[in-house]
C-alpha positions in Angstrom: 31.5 2.0 27.7 34.2 4.1 25.9 33.5 7.7 24.8 34.0 6.7 21.2 31.5 3.9 21.4 29.0 6.2 23.1 29.5 8.8 20.4 29.1 6.2 17.6 25.8 5.1 19.2 24.6 8.7 19.4 25.4 9.4 15.7 23.8 6.1 14.6 20.6 6.9 16.5 20.4 10.5 15.1 21.4 9.7 11.5 19.4 6.6 10.8 16.0 8.2 11.0 17.2 10.9 8.6 18.5 8.4 6.1 15.3 6.3 6.2 13.0 9.3 5.8 15.0 10.8 2.9 13.8 8.2 0.4 10.2 7.9 1.5 7.1 9.7 0.2 3.5 9.8 1.4 0.6 9.4 -1.0 -2.8 10.4 0.5 -6.0 9.3 -1.4 -9.4 10.6 -0.3 -13.0 10.3 -1.5 -16.3 8.7 -0.7 -17.3 5.1 -0.3 -20.4 3.7 -2.0 -23.5 3.0 -0.1 -23.5 -0.8 -0.8 -21.0 -3.6 -1.2 -21.0 -6.5 -3.6 -20.3 -10.2 -2.8 -21.1 -12.5 0.1 -20.8 -11.0 3.6 -19.9 -13.4 6.4 -20.5 -11.9 9.8 -17.9 -14.3 11.4 -15.1 -12.6 9.5 -13.3 -9.8 11.4 -14.0 -6.9 8.9 -17.5 -5.7 8.7 -17.5 -3.3 5.7 -21.2 -2.5 6.2 -20.3 0.0 8.8 -18.2 1.9 6.3 -20.7 2.3 3.6 -21.5 5.8 2.3 -18.8 7.5 4.4 -15.8 9.6 3.4 -12.4 8.1 3.6 -8.7 9.1 3.6 -6.1 6.5 2.9 -2.4 7.3 3.5 0.2 5.1 1.7 3.9 5.5 2.5 6.2 4.1 -0.1 10.0 4.0 -0.6 11.3 5.4 -3.9 14.5 3.4 -3.6 14.1 0.0 -5.3 17.0 -1.4 -3.3 14.7 -1.2 -0.2 11.9 -3.3 -1.7 11.1 -6.5 0.1 9.8 -8.1 -3.0 9.3 -7.4 -6.7 8.4 -9.2 -9.9 6.1 -9.3 -12.9 2.9 -11.0 -13.8 1.3 -11.6 -17.1 -2.3 -11.2 -18.1 -4.2 -14.4 -18.8 -6.3 -12.7 -21.4 -3.6 -11.7 -23.9 0.0 -12.6 -24.5 2.6 -9.9 -24.1 0.9 -7.8 -21.4 3.1 -7.8 -18.3 2.7 -5.8 -15.1 5.4 -4.9 -12.7 5.1 -4.8 -8.9 7.2 -3.8 -5.9 6.4 -4.6 -2.2 7.6 -2.7 0.9 7.3 -3.9 4.4 6.5 -3.4 7.2 3.5 -1.3 6.2 3.2 2.2 7.3 -0.3 3.0 6.2 -3.4 4.6 7.8 -7.1 4.4 6.8 -9.6 6.9 8.2 -13.3 6.4 7.5 -15.8 9.0 8.7 -13.0 10.8 10.5 -12.1 7.7 12.6 -8.8 5.7 12.1 -9.7 2.1 11.5 -6.2 0.8 10.5 -2.8 2.3 11.3 0.8 1.2 11.2 1.4 -2.5 11.7 -2.3 -3.4 11.5 -1.5 -3.9 7.8 1.2 -6.2 6.6 2.5 -4.8 3.4 2.5 -2.0 0.9 2.7 -2.7 -2.8 2.9 -0.5 -5.9 2.3 -1.8 -9.4 2.6 -0.3 -12.9 1.0 -1.2 -16.2 3.1 0.2 -19.1 1.7 0.6 -22.6 -0.7 -2.2 -22.1 -3.1 -3.3 -24.8 -6.6 -3.9 -23.7 -8.1 -6.9 -25.5 -11.7 -6.9 -26.8 -12.3 -10.2 -25.0 -12.3 -8.5 -21.5 -15.9 -8.2 -20.3 -17.3 -5.1 -18.4 -14.6 -2.6 -19.2 -14.7 0.4 -16.9 -15.9 3.7 -18.3 -13.1 5.4 -20.3 -11.2 2.3 -21.0 -11.5 1.2 -24.7 -10.7 -2.2 -26.1 -8.0 -2.2 -28.7 -6.1 0.8 -27.2 -3.0 1.0 -25.0 -3.0 2.5 -21.6 -0.7 3.2 -18.7 -1.8 2.3 -15.2 -0.7 2.6 -11.6 -2.1 0.7 -8.6 -1.2 1.4 -4.9 -2.4 -1.2 -2.5 -1.9 -2.5 1.0 -3.0 -5.7 2.6 -3.5 -7.5 5.8 -3.2 -11.3 5.9 -5.2 -12.7 8.8 -4.4 -16.4 8.6 -5.6 -19.8 7.3 -8.4 -21.9 8.6 -7.3 -25.3 10.0 -3.8 -24.4 11.1 -0.6 -23.2 9.5 -0.9 -22.0 5.9 -0.1 -24.4 3.1 0.4 -22.2 0.1 0.3 -25.2 -2.3 -3.1 -26.3 -1.0 -6.1 -25.7 -3.4 -8.7 -26.2 -0.6 -7.3 -24.3 2.4 -9.1 -21.1 3.1 -7.2 -17.9 3.6 -8.5 -14.8 5.3 -7.3 -11.5 4.0 -8.1 -7.8 3.6 -6.8 -5.7 0.6 -7.2 -2.0 0.0 -6.2 -0.4 -3.2 -6.4 2.8 -5.3 -6.2 2.3 -9.1 -5.5 4.9 -11.9 -5.5 4.4 -15.6 -4.2 6.9 -18.3 -4.6 6.8 -22.0 -1.5 9.0 -22.1 1.4 6.5 -22.6 3.9 8.9 -21.1 2.1 8.9 -17.7 4.3 6.0 -16.5 7.4 6.2 -18.8 8.9 2.8 -18.1 8.8 -0.3 -15.9 11.1 1.1 -13.2 9.7 1.9 -9.8 8.0 5.3 -10.3 9.3 8.2 -8.2 5.9 9.7 -7.3 7.5 12.5 -5.3 9.6 14.0 -8.2 8.0 12.7 -11.4 4.4 12.0 -10.4 1.8 11.4 -13.2 -1.2 13.7 -13.5 -3.7 12.0 -11.2 -6.5 14.4 -12.2 -6.1 13.4 -15.9 -7.1 9.7 -15.7 -9.6 7.9 -17.8 -10.4 5.5 -14.9 -9.8 5.7 -11.2 -11.3 3.7 -8.3 -10.7 3.0 -4.6 -11.6 -0.5 -3.4 -11.7 -2.5 -0.2 -11.8 -6.3 -0.7 -12.3 -8.6 2.3 -13.2 -12.1 3.2 -12.0 -15.7 2.6 -10.3 -17.0 -0.5 -9.3 -20.6 -1.6 -7.8 -22.1 -4.7 -10.8 -24.3 -5.3 -13.4 -21.6 -4.6 -14.9 -23.6 -1.7 -15.5 -22.0 1.6 -15.2 -18.5 0.2 -17.0 -15.4 1.4 -15.7 -12.5 -0.6 -17.1 -9.0 -0.5 -16.0 -5.6 -1.9 -16.7 -2.0 -1.2 -15.9 0.6 -3.9 -15.4 4.3 -3.7 -14.5 7.4 -5.6 -11.1 9.0 -5.7 -11.6 12.8 -5.3 -8.1 13.9 -4.5 -4.5 12.6 -4.5 -1.7 14.4 -2.7 2.0 13.5 -2.7 4.6 14.8 -0.2 7.8 13.7 1.5 7.0 11.4 4.4 7.1 13.1 7.8 10.4 13.1 9.7 10.7 13.0 13.5 9.8 16.2 15.2 12.6 18.2 16.9 11.2 17.2 20.3 11.8 13.5 19.4 15.5 14.2 18.8 15.7 16.3 22.0 14.3 13.3 24.0 16.7 11.0 22.3 19.7 13.2 23.1 18.6 13.6 26.7 18.2 9.8 27.1 21.7 9.2 25.7 23.2 11.9 27.9 21.7 10.3 31.0 23.0 6.9 29.8 26.5 8.3 29.4 26.3 10.0 32.9 25.2 6.7 34.4 28.1 4.8 32.8 30.6 7.5 33.9 29.3 7.4 37.5 29.7 3.7 37.7 33.3 4.0 36.6 
């Protein structure tokens, strides 16, 4: 190995983590889960939410504020009213951690994908049933949802996404915020929560939710249950960068590699 190649490898290894970390931010949501869940619990499914009831939680979302790094994006329209369109951006692999009762139950690659969605100046129709407290029909609102999910698999073999009967097993965790201040989310671009974060303490509606179970297009074979929780605090900070010790170990390893190559020559 030539000296120039070794130097290039060293620079690449040192600079890449810095570049990746520079555009990431960490959102931590914490609160308390409710003492009961809704829906149908199936004990054969891998996630038993009953053991999490009534406990405190802390959920860490790590997002990228560079839209170019999104693995997927798009819009979806409300079925209830024409003209209401939400925007979403997905980032993968997930770098998310959920602690419940002080114990980490999911971390890192246990969850497949992070997603962030915005609702900008959306009109809430009067036809929507069971509006949450603070949300008034006939008004416009801004909204922000941060969610992460784990796709378990499909029953009966490989997934056929066009099938209306195949049953899918999934887990979704999300934190939802709604403002009646239409400047909270100024546009449909990916919000930079690190530098222009909305006021999370000034929402008319906020909720933390965990949805788990089995879904199917036809509704057959389903067992879906949900656990809700309060959102007591939201903190936003730059995502952690590798500690100096990490770089020291990296440099030591590369130095040893260079010495080994030199000794062979």
